[in-house]
N, CA, C and O atoms as CSV, one atom per row, in Angstrom:
chain,resi,resn,atom,element,x,y,z
A,1,MET,N,N,75.267,131.451,113.212
A,1,MET,CA,C,74.393,132.017,114.219
A,1,MET,C,C,74.799,131.451,115.585
A,1,MET,O,O,75.131,130.272,115.709
A,2,LYS,N,N,74.765,132.312,116.602
A,2,LYS,CA,C,75.061,131.914,117.973
A,2,LYS,C,C,73.856,132.224,118.840
A,2,LYS,O,O,73.079,133.134,118.551
A,3,TYR,N,N,73.713,131.458,119.902
A,3,TYR,CA,C,72.531,131.515,120.758
A,3,TYR,C,C,72.981,131.829,122.178
A,3,TYR,O,O,73.643,131.015,122.822
A,4,SER,N,N,72.624,132.995,122.655
A,4,SER,CA,C,73.143,133.475,123.932
A,4,SER,C,C,72.109,133.373,125.040
A,4,SER,O,O,70.910,133.554,124.832
A,5,PHE,N,N,72.624,133.077,126.225
A,5,PHE,CA,C,71.859,133.138,127.457
A,5,PHE,C,C,72.426,134.327,128.219
A,5,PHE,O,O,73.594,134.317,128.607
A,6,ASP,N,N,71.604,135.353,128.435
A,6,ASP,CA,C,72.017,136.556,129.142
A,6,ASP,C,C,71.301,136.575,130.490
A,6,ASP,O,O,70.124,136.225,130.584
A,7,PHE,N,N,72.014,136.981,131.519
A,7,PHE,CA,C,71.423,136.930,132.862
A,7,PHE,C,C,71.965,138.043,133.745
A,7,PHE,O,O,73.082,138.526,133.560
A,8,HIS,N,N,71.145,138.432,134.704
A,8,HIS,CA,C,71.485,139.472,135.668
A,8,HIS,C,C,70.702,139.119,136.934
A,8,HIS,O,O,69.517,139.435,137.047
A,9,ILE,N,N,71.362,138.471,137.870
A,9,ILE,CA,C,70.708,138.003,139.095
A,9,ILE,C,C,71.236,138.814,140.271
A,9,ILE,O,O,72.434,138.803,140.556
A,10,ILE,N,N,70.338,139.512,140.947
A,10,ILE,CA,C,70.697,140.299,142.127
A,10,ILE,C,C,70.201,139.521,143.340
A,10,ILE,O,O,69.003,139.278,143.483
A,11,CYS,N,N,71.123,139.134,144.205
A,11,CYS,CA,C,70.754,138.312,145.360
A,11,CYS,C,C,71.886,138.378,146.372
A,11,CYS,O,O,73.052,138.217,146.011
A,12,ASN,N,N,71.557,138.612,147.622
A,12,ASN,CA,C,72.583,138.702,148.659
A,12,ASN,C,C,72.834,137.382,149.373
A,12,ASN,O,O,73.622,137.321,150.316
A,13,ASP,N,N,72.165,136.330,148.924
A,13,ASP,CA,C,72.402,134.990,149.473
A,13,ASP,C,C,73.415,134.287,148.560
A,13,ASP,O,O,73.078,133.871,147.452
A,14,GLN,N,N,74.647,134.162,149.033
A,14,GLN,CA,C,75.709,133.585,148.213
A,14,GLN,C,C,75.409,132.145,147.822
A,14,GLN,O,O,75.849,131.693,146.765
A,15,THR,N,N,74.670,131.418,148.651
A,15,THR,CA,C,74.307,130.040,148.330
A,15,THR,C,C,73.447,129.986,147.066
A,15,THR,O,O,73.633,129.110,146.220
A,16,VAL,N,N,72.518,130.914,146.943
A,16,VAL,CA,C,71.671,130.985,145.744
A,16,VAL,C,C,72.523,131.321,144.526
A,16,VAL,O,O,72.391,130.683,143.482
A,17,LEU,N,N,73.391,132.312,144.653
A,17,LEU,CA,C,74.255,132.687,143.532
A,17,LEU,C,C,75.171,131.535,143.135
A,17,LEU,O,O,75.400,131.303,141.948
A,18,ASP,N,N,75.694,130.817,144.121
A,18,ASP,CA,C,76.565,129.674,143.825
A,18,ASP,C,C,75.807,128.572,143.086
A,18,ASP,O,O,76.361,127.914,142.205
A,19,ALA,N,N,74.540,128.375,143.448
A,19,ALA,CA,C,73.728,127.356,142.769
A,19,ALA,C,C,73.494,127.747,141.308
A,19,ALA,O,O,73.557,126.897,140.421
A,20,VAL,N,N,73.228,129.023,141.059
A,20,VAL,CA,C,73.049,129.487,139.680
A,20,VAL,C,C,74.372,129.356,138.925
A,20,VAL,O,O,74.399,128.878,137.791
A,21,LYS,N,N,75.463,129.781,139.555
A,21,LYS,CA,C,76.795,129.686,138.929
A,21,LYS,C,C,77.124,128.262,138.529
A,21,LYS,O,O,77.694,128.030,137.463
A,22,ALA,N,N,76.769,127.309,139.373
A,22,ALA,CA,C,77.096,125.904,139.109
A,22,ALA,C,C,76.449,125.403,137.825
A,22,ALA,O,O,76.960,124.480,137.190
A,23,GLY,N,N,75.334,126.004,137.444
A,23,GLY,CA,C,74.642,125.575,136.235
A,23,GLY,C,C,75.153,126.214,134.953
A,23,GLY,O,O,74.792,125.780,133.859
A,24,ILE,N,N,75.980,127.230,135.074
A,24,ILE,CA,C,76.493,127.946,133.899
A,24,ILE,C,C,77.785,127.275,133.440
A,24,ILE,O,O,78.731,127.178,134.222
A,25,PRO,N,N,77.847,126.815,132.203
A,25,PRO,CA,C,79.065,126.132,131.739
A,25,PRO,C,C,80.262,127.082,131.651
A,25,PRO,O,O,80.107,128.281,131.420
A,26,ASP,N,N,81.434,126.529,131.836
A,26,ASP,CA,C,82.667,127.304,131.727
A,26,ASP,C,C,83.001,127.583,130.273
A,26,ASP,O,O,82.444,126.967,129.365
A,27,ILE,N,N,83.893,128.492,130.070
A,27,ILE,CA,C,84.309,128.891,128.728
A,27,ILE,C,C,84.953,127.733,127.964
A,27,ILE,O,O,84.982,127.743,126.734
A,28,THR,N,N,85.462,126.747,128.681
A,28,THR,CA,C,86.108,125.595,128.044
A,28,THR,C,C,85.131,124.494,127.645
A,28,THR,O,O,85.531,123.521,127.006
A,29,ASP,N,N,83.858,124.630,128.011
A,29,ASP,CA,C,82.844,123.629,127.667
A,29,ASP,C,C,82.670,123.611,126.146
A,29,ASP,O,O,82.591,124.667,125.518
A,30,SER,N,N,82.611,122.436,125.564
A,30,SER,CA,C,82.527,122.309,124.106
A,30,SER,C,C,81.218,122.866,123.518
A,30,SER,O,O,81.158,123.160,122.324
A,31,LYS,N,N,80.179,123.012,124.341
A,31,LYS,CA,C,78.909,123.544,123.854
A,31,LYS,C,C,78.943,125.070,123.707
A,31,LYS,O,O,78.118,125.661,123.011
A,32,VAL,N,N,79.909,125.683,124.375
A,32,VAL,CA,C,79.983,127.142,124.458
A,32,VAL,C,C,80.848,127.707,123.341
A,32,VAL,O,O,81.896,127.152,123.010
A,33,TRP,N,N,80.396,128.820,122.765
A,33,TRP,CA,C,81.224,129.586,121.834
A,33,TRP,C,C,82.084,130.482,122.716
A,33,TRP,O,O,81.557,131.368,123.389
A,34,ASN,N,N,83.372,130.272,122.726
A,34,ASN,CA,C,84.231,130.923,123.716
A,34,ASN,C,C,84.630,132.354,123.353
A,34,ASN,O,O,85.529,132.923,123.974
A,35,VAL,N,N,83.979,132.929,122.368
A,35,VAL,CA,C,84.215,134.329,122.014
A,35,VAL,C,C,83.106,135.167,122.658
A,35,VAL,O,O,81.942,134.766,122.662
A,36,GLU,N,N,83.468,136.309,123.190
A,36,GLU,CA,C,82.512,137.202,123.840
A,36,GLU,C,C,81.765,136.507,124.980
A,36,GLU,O,O,80.575,136.743,125.189
A,37,TYR,N,N,82.462,135.664,125.697
A,37,TYR,CA,C,81.920,134.949,126.858
A,37,TYR,C,C,82.123,135.815,128.090
A,37,TYR,O,O,83.199,136.381,128.283
A,38,ASP,N,N,81.101,135.922,128.920
A,38,ASP,CA,C,81.240,136.726,130.135
A,38,ASP,C,C,80.353,136.155,131.230
A,38,ASP,O,O,79.172,135.881,131.016
A,39,LYS,N,N,80.935,135.985,132.391
A,39,LYS,CA,C,80.153,135.747,133.607
A,39,LYS,C,C,80.988,136.292,134.757
A,39,LYS,O,O,82.180,136.004,134.868
A,40,SER,N,N,80.349,137.076,135.601
A,40,SER,CA,C,81.086,137.690,136.695
A,40,SER,C,C,80.156,138.013,137.852
A,40,SER,O,O,78.944,138.160,137.689
A,41,GLN,N,N,80.763,138.118,139.020
A,41,GLN,CA,C,80.015,138.527,140.205
A,41,GLN,C,C,80.587,139.851,140.669
A,41,GLN,O,O,81.802,140.050,140.678
A,42,TRP,N,N,79.701,140.753,141.055
A,42,TRP,CA,C,80.116,142.085,141.478
A,42,TRP,C,C,79.075,142.662,142.435
A,42,TRP,O,O,78.090,141.997,142.755
A,43,PHE,N,N,79.288,143.883,142.885
A,43,PHE,CA,C,78.374,144.548,143.816
A,43,PHE,C,C,77.765,145.788,143.173
A,43,PHE,O,O,78.430,146.499,142.420
A,44,THR,N,N,76.487,146.041,143.479
A,44,THR,CA,C,75.843,147.272,143.048
A,44,THR,C,C,76.309,148.411,143.955
A,44,THR,O,O,77.017,148.187,144.937
A,45,GLU,N,N,75.905,149.626,143.613
A,45,GLU,CA,C,76.222,150.776,144.466
A,45,GLU,C,C,75.590,150.643,145.841
A,45,GLU,O,O,76.073,151.225,146.812
A,46,ASP,N,N,74.494,149.866,145.924
A,46,ASP,CA,C,73.808,149.643,147.199
A,46,ASP,C,C,74.379,148.450,147.958
A,46,ASP,O,O,73.813,148.028,148.967
A,47,ALA,N,N,75.493,147.905,147.480
A,47,ALA,CA,C,76.191,146.770,148.088
A,47,ALA,C,C,75.422,145.450,147.958
A,47,ALA,O,O,75.630,144.534,148.753
A,48,ASN,N,N,74.533,145.349,146.960
A,48,ASN,CA,C,73.875,144.083,146.672
A,48,ASN,C,C,74.771,143.259,145.758
A,48,ASN,O,O,75.459,143.808,144.896
A,49,LYS,N,N,74.763,141.951,145.945
A,49,LYS,CA,C,75.548,141.059,145.104
A,49,LYS,C,C,74.827,140.810,143.784
A,49,LYS,O,O,73.606,140.655,143.752
A,50,VAL,N,N,75.596,140.772,142.693
A,50,VAL,CA,C,75.051,140.526,141.369
A,50,VAL,C,C,75.901,139.468,140.686
A,50,VAL,O,O,77.130,139.517,140.731
A,51,PHE,N,N,75.234,138.512,140.051
A,51,PHE,CA,C,75.907,137.558,139.179
A,51,PHE,C,C,75.298,137.790,137.804
A,51,PHE,O,O,74.093,137.621,137.618
A,52,SER,N,N,76.122,138.173,136.849
A,52,SER,CA,C,75.598,138.499,135.531
A,52,SER,C,C,76.526,137.990,134.445
A,52,SER,O,O,77.681,137.646,134.695
A,53,GLY,N,N,75.995,137.950,133.236
A,53,GLY,CA,C,76.839,137.535,132.136
A,53,GLY,C,C,76.077,137.270,130.864
A,53,GLY,O,O,74.868,137.476,130.761
A,54,MET,N,N,76.854,136.795,129.888
A,54,MET,CA,C,76.338,136.456,128.578
A,54,MET,C,C,77.146,135.249,128.112
A,54,MET,O,O,78.358,135.339,127.917
A,55,VAL,N,N,76.468,134.131,127.939
A,55,VAL,CA,C,77.141,132.899,127.516
A,55,VAL,C,C,76.514,132.468,126.195
A,55,VAL,O,O,75.321,132.172,126.121
A,56,ARG,N,N,77.333,132.440,125.171
A,56,ARG,CA,C,76.841,132.092,123.830
A,56,ARG,C,C,77.133,130.634,123.519
A,56,ARG,O,O,78.195,130.102,123.842
A,57,PHE,N,N,76.150,130.006,122.880
A,57,PHE,CA,C,76.239,128.594,122.538
A,57,PHE,C,C,76.272,128.423,121.028
A,57,PHE,O,O,75.779,129.267,120.279
A,58,ASN,N,N,76.859,127.319,120.598
A,58,ASN,CA,C,76.887,126.978,119.184
A,58,ASN,C,C,75.543,126.436,118.714
A,58,ASN,O,O,75.216,126.519,117.530
A,59,SER,N,N,74.765,125.882,119.641
A,59,SER,CA,C,73.492,125.247,119.293
A,59,SER,C,C,72.357,125.845,120.129
A,59,SER,O,O,72.518,126.094,121.324
A,60,GLN,N,N,71.225,126.067,119.493
A,60,GLN,CA,C,70.061,126.599,120.192
A,60,GLN,C,C,69.572,125.629,121.262
A,60,GLN,O,O,69.131,126.060,122.328
A,61,VAL,N,N,69.643,124.335,120.996
A,61,VAL,CA,C,69.189,123.320,121.963
A,61,VAL,C,C,69.976,123.416,123.264
A,61,VAL,O,O,69.392,123.349,124.345
A,62,ASP,N,N,71.294,123.573,123.172
A,62,ASP,CA,C,72.121,123.676,124.377
A,62,ASP,C,C,71.775,124.932,125.171
A,62,ASP,O,O,71.696,124.895,126.399
A,63,ARG,N,N,71.569,126.050,124.462
A,63,ARG,CA,C,71.189,127.290,125.143
A,63,ARG,C,C,69.825,127.145,125.819
A,63,ARG,O,O,69.655,127.541,126.972
A,64,ASP,N,N,68.859,126.579,125.103
A,64,ASP,CA,C,67.510,126.444,125.638
A,64,ASP,C,C,67.465,125.511,126.842
A,64,ASP,O,O,66.694,125.737,127.774
A,65,THR,N,N,68.280,124.473,126.826
A,65,THR,CA,C,68.344,123.553,127.969
A,65,THR,C,C,68.835,124.286,129.209
A,65,THR,O,O,68.253,124.147,130.285
A,66,LEU,N,N,69.896,125.063,129.066
A,66,LEU,CA,C,70.406,125.835,130.202
A,66,LEU,C,C,69.380,126.864,130.653
A,66,LEU,O,O,69.134,127.011,131.850
A,67,LEU,N,N,68.788,127.567,129.717
A,67,LEU,CA,C,67.791,128.582,130.048
A,67,LEU,C,C,66.639,127.971,130.836
A,67,LEU,O,O,66.218,128.541,131.843
A,68,ASP,N,N,66.129,126.846,130.410
A,68,ASP,CA,C,65.031,126.181,131.130
A,68,ASP,C,C,65.452,125.778,132.537
A,68,ASP,O,O,64.687,125.945,133.486
A,69,ASN,N,N,66.663,125.249,132.677
A,69,ASN,CA,C,67.151,124.841,134.004
A,69,ASN,C,C,67.257,126.026,134.955
A,69,ASN,O,O,66.807,125.947,136.098
A,70,ILE,N,N,67.842,127.114,134.496
A,70,ILE,CA,C,68.007,128.300,135.343
A,70,ILE,C,C,66.655,128.945,135.627
A,70,ILE,O,O,66.395,129.366,136.754
A,71,LYS,N,N,65.799,129.026,134.622
A,71,LYS,CA,C,64.468,129.616,134.796
A,71,LYS,C,C,63.686,128.845,135.863
A,71,LYS,O,O,63.044,129.457,136.717
A,72,ASN,N,N,63.732,127.531,135.822
A,72,ASN,CA,C,63.046,126.720,136.827
A,72,ASN,C,C,63.663,126.914,138.214
A,72,ASN,O,O,62.961,126.920,139.225
A,73,GLN,N,N,64.963,127.069,138.241
A,73,GLN,CA,C,65.669,127.263,139.505
A,73,GLN,C,C,65.250,128.583,140.161
A,73,GLN,O,O,64.950,128.602,141.354
A,74,VAL,N,N,65.225,129.677,139.409
A,74,VAL,CA,C,64.900,130.962,140.019
A,74,VAL,C,C,63.406,131.117,140.314
A,74,VAL,O,O,63.022,132.002,141.078
A,75,LYS,N,N,62.570,130.280,139.729
A,75,LYS,CA,C,61.136,130.338,140.019
A,75,LYS,C,C,60.755,129.570,141.292
A,75,LYS,O,O,59.644,129.723,141.801
A,76,ASP,N,N,61.679,128.743,141.805
A,76,ASP,CA,C,61.436,128.041,143.059
A,76,ASP,C,C,61.109,129.095,144.127
A,76,ASP,O,O,61.832,130.084,144.251
A,77,SER,N,N,60.034,128.897,144.896
A,77,SER,CA,C,59.556,129.933,145.818
A,77,SER,C,C,60.594,130.339,146.859
A,77,SER,O,O,60.678,131.517,147.207
A,78,LEU,N,N,61.380,129.403,147.360
A,78,LEU,CA,C,62.392,129.729,148.361
A,78,LEU,C,C,63.491,130.585,147.743
A,78,LEU,O,O,63.938,131.558,148.350
A,79,ILE,N,N,63.921,130.230,146.553
A,79,ILE,CA,C,64.955,130.998,145.866
A,79,ILE,C,C,64.393,132.326,145.373
A,79,ILE,O,O,65.036,133.364,145.528
A,80,LEU,N,N,63.212,132.305,144.785
A,80,LEU,CA,C,62.595,133.513,144.245
A,80,LEU,C,C,62.465,134.595,145.310
A,80,LEU,O,O,62.645,135.777,145.018
A,81,SER,N,N,62.159,134.205,146.524
A,81,SER,CA,C,61.996,135.190,147.597
A,81,SER,C,C,63.307,135.899,147.930
A,81,SER,O,O,63.288,136.987,148.506
A,82,LYS,N,N,64.430,135.309,147.582
A,82,LYS,CA,C,65.737,135.901,147.884
A,82,LYS,C,C,66.304,136.716,146.722
A,82,LYS,O,O,67.260,137.470,146.903
A,83,ILE,N,N,65.724,136.570,145.542
A,83,ILE,CA,C,66.197,137.303,144.375
A,83,ILE,C,C,65.548,138.684,144.365
A,83,ILE,O,O,64.339,138.819,144.558
A,84,LEU,N,N,66.361,139.693,144.141
A,84,LEU,CA,C,65.904,141.067,144.267
A,84,LEU,C,C,65.393,141.652,142.950
A,84,LEU,O,O,65.715,141.175,141.862
A,85,LYS,N,N,64.593,142.695,143.091
A,85,LYS,CA,C,64.034,143.414,141.947
A,85,LYS,C,C,65.182,143.922,141.071
A,85,LYS,O,O,66.215,144.375,141.564
A,86,GLY,N,N,64.967,143.832,139.768
A,86,GLY,CA,C,65.986,144.241,138.806
A,86,GLY,C,C,66.686,143.055,138.169
A,86,GLY,O,O,67.488,143.222,137.250
A,87,SER,N,N,66.387,141.862,138.652
A,87,SER,CA,C,66.973,140.636,138.099
A,87,SER,C,C,66.220,140.235,136.832
A,87,SER,O,O,65.028,140.510,136.692
A,88,TRP,N,N,66.934,139.582,135.911
A,88,TRP,CA,C,66.292,139.145,134.667
A,88,TRP,C,C,67.083,138.034,133.988
A,88,TRP,O,O,68.270,137.836,134.249
A,89,LEU,N,N,66.384,137.313,133.105
A,89,LEU,CA,C,66.971,136.292,132.226
A,89,LEU,C,C,66.494,136.607,130.806
A,89,LEU,O,O,65.352,137.018,130.603
A,90,ALA,N,N,67.377,136.410,129.834
A,90,ALA,CA,C,66.994,136.676,128.448
A,90,ALA,C,C,67.665,135.677,127.522
A,90,ALA,O,O,68.726,135.133,127.829
A,91,GLU,N,N,67.026,135.447,126.381
A,91,GLU,CA,C,67.667,134.702,125.309
A,91,GLU,C,C,68.016,135.706,124.228
A,91,GLU,O,O,67.390,136.758,124.100
A,92,HIS,N,N,69.016,135.360,123.466
A,92,HIS,CA,C,69.583,136.352,122.560
A,92,HIS,C,C,70.166,135.588,121.380
A,92,HIS,O,O,70.972,134.676,121.561
A,93,VAL,N,N,69.768,135.954,120.200
A,93,VAL,CA,C,70.293,135.351,118.974
A,93,VAL,C,C,71.187,136.399,118.328
A,93,VAL,O,O,70.799,137.558,118.180
A,94,CYS,N,N,72.394,135.975,117.942
A,94,CYS,CA,C,73.314,136.938,117.343
A,94,CYS,C,C,74.108,136.296,116.212
A,94,CYS,O,O,74.253,135.077,116.126
A,95,ASP,N,N,74.603,137.158,115.365
A,95,ASP,CA,C,75.396,136.674,114.237
A,95,ASP,C,C,76.834,137.204,114.313
A,95,ASP,O,O,77.442,137.524,113.292
A,96,HIS,N,N,77.359,137.290,115.521
A,96,HIS,CA,C,78.716,137.791,115.737
A,96,HIS,C,C,79.778,136.864,115.143
A,96,HIS,O,O,80.938,137.255,115.013
A,97,ASP,N,N,79.399,135.674,114.794
A,97,ASP,CA,C,80.354,134.734,114.194
A,97,ASP,C,C,80.519,134.980,112.686
A,97,ASP,O,O,81.363,134.357,112.043
A,98,LYS,N,N,79.711,135.887,112.129
A,98,LYS,CA,C,79.803,136.207,110.701
A,98,LYS,C,C,80.727,137.416,110.504
A,98,LYS,O,O,80.937,138.193,111.435
A,99,PRO,N,N,81.266,137.571,109.321
A,99,PRO,CA,C,82.049,138.783,109.032
A,99,PRO,C,C,81.191,140.032,109.255
A,99,PRO,O,O,79.976,139.993,109.060
A,100,PHE,N,N,81.806,141.111,109.653
A,100,PHE,CA,C,81.076,142.333,110.007
A,100,PHE,C,C,80.093,142.766,108.915
A,100,PHE,O,O,78.962,143.141,109.225
A,101,ALA,N,N,80.492,142.722,107.683
A,101,ALA,CA,C,79.645,143.184,106.573
A,101,ALA,C,C,78.392,142.329,106.392
A,101,ALA,O,O,77.431,142.773,105.762
A,102,GLU,N,N,78.387,141.113,106.933
A,102,GLU,CA,C,77.248,140.203,106.765
A,102,GLU,C,C,76.307,140.188,107.971
A,102,GLU,O,O,75.275,139.517,107.935
A,103,ARG,N,N,76.642,140.904,109.018
A,103,ARG,CA,C,75.816,140.888,110.228
A,103,ARG,C,C,74.522,141.661,110.034
A,103,ARG,O,O,74.488,142.710,109.391
A,104,THR,N,N,73.457,141.109,110.612
A,104,THR,CA,C,72.162,141.784,110.561
A,104,THR,C,C,71.756,142.326,111.925
A,104,THR,O,O,70.807,143.103,112.021
A,105,GLY,N,N,72.456,141.929,112.975
A,105,GLY,CA,C,72.167,142.439,114.313
A,105,GLY,C,C,71.634,141.381,115.247
A,105,GLY,O,O,71.275,140.279,114.834
A,106,CYS,N,N,71.591,141.735,116.493
A,106,CYS,CA,C,71.150,140.826,117.558
A,106,CYS,C,C,69.659,141.001,117.825
A,106,CYS,O,O,69.067,142.040,117.533
A,107,ALA,N,N,69.077,139.952,118.388
A,107,ALA,CA,C,67.676,140.013,118.807
A,107,ALA,C,C,67.580,139.402,120.198
A,107,ALA,O,O,67.769,138.197,120.367
A,108,ARG,N,N,67.289,140.229,121.188
A,108,ARG,CA,C,67.191,139.766,122.568
A,108,ARG,C,C,65.731,139.706,122.981
A,108,ARG,O,O,64.950,140.608,122.678
A,109,THR,N,N,65.371,138.625,123.681
A,109,THR,CA,C,64.013,138.452,124.189
A,109,THR,C,C,64.095,138.217,125.692
A,109,THR,O,O,64.736,137.267,126.141
A,110,LEU,N,N,63.452,139.073,126.461
A,110,LEU,CA,C,63.396,138.912,127.892
A,110,LEU,C,C,62.501,137.722,128.217
A,110,LEU,O,O,61.368,137.646,127.741
A,111,ILE,N,N,63.006,136.793,129.027
A,111,ILE,CA,C,62.272,135.575,129.373
A,111,ILE,C,C,61.638,135.655,130.761
A,111,ILE,O,O,60.531,135.163,130.983
A,112,TRP,N,N,62.357,136.280,131.683
A,112,TRP,CA,C,61.894,136.367,133.063
A,112,TRP,C,C,62.501,137.599,133.695
A,112,TRP,O,O,63.647,137.949,133.414
A,113,SER,N,N,61.737,138.257,134.547
A,113,SER,CA,C,62.282,139.394,135.291
A,113,SER,C,C,61.533,139.549,136.604
A,113,SER,O,O,60.421,139.053,136.782
A,114,LYS,N,N,62.173,140.242,137.494
A,114,LYS,CA,C,61.564,140.523,138.805
A,114,LYS,C,C,61.750,141.995,139.103
A,114,LYS,O,O,61.320,142.471,140.154
């Protein structure tokens, strides 16, 4: 079983996005399952900046620690005021590490949204 932190942060303040990025471990971090790892920054059609991704962990504790840190960060009133509608954080449990025939499917739970 793998434990994913999924995120979609829309914010035009690069300092805020950089602060969130700094908290997301790299693909080489030993806590991270380096398969199906994604984090990227891009622009919406309205030219808003987005930092989004899916980072899967080998341990639920490691995922939950990161989720709590990011959740607390985006709830800060100064940062929250800069995050745009359509942003969200979710936890996600998946069995992608099992052979295809043994998979039962993913379960995503939305934790925070704006």
